C-alpha positions, 0 to 999 in steps of 0.5 A: 629454408633459404632459396638458393639464387645460383645452381651448380651442375654435377660437373661443376660440383665435382670440380669444386670438390676436387679443387677443395681436396687437392689445393689445400683450401683452408678450413672454414673457406667456401666457394664465393660466387660474385659479380665483377665489373659494372653495367654498361654494354658488357654487362656483369661478369661473374667470378669464383673463388675460395673465401671465408664468410664475411659480414653481409654474406648469404651462405648456402649449402649446395651438395656439401659445398658451402657457397658464399654470396654477398647479399647486395649482389644476389639480385644479379645472381638469381638464376645463374648456373655454374657449369664446368667445361672440359674439352680439347680446346679449353677447360674451366668454369662457365656461367649460364645467366638466363637473365642476360639480355644481348643485343645485336 
């Protein structure tokens, strides 16, 4: 049994399933969670998209959603929580990273 490095909130799961059923995501594709950008002051950013599995991916099932993560990015994603925010001011996926360190 694989331990999942990331988690999705109920709202995020609901929105991903909604997108998959309404946006013609091709058969065999799953949700890809990854890291974008480099280190430095800004740290890492995170990305979501739909993609086919690739060599070097770890694949997980989260509430019926196939999730692909590049094995080499796992260390940056451990503990990451993907949420979905829907308010009057904005709408979209958010990332809560308990490992991020901020300085003022």
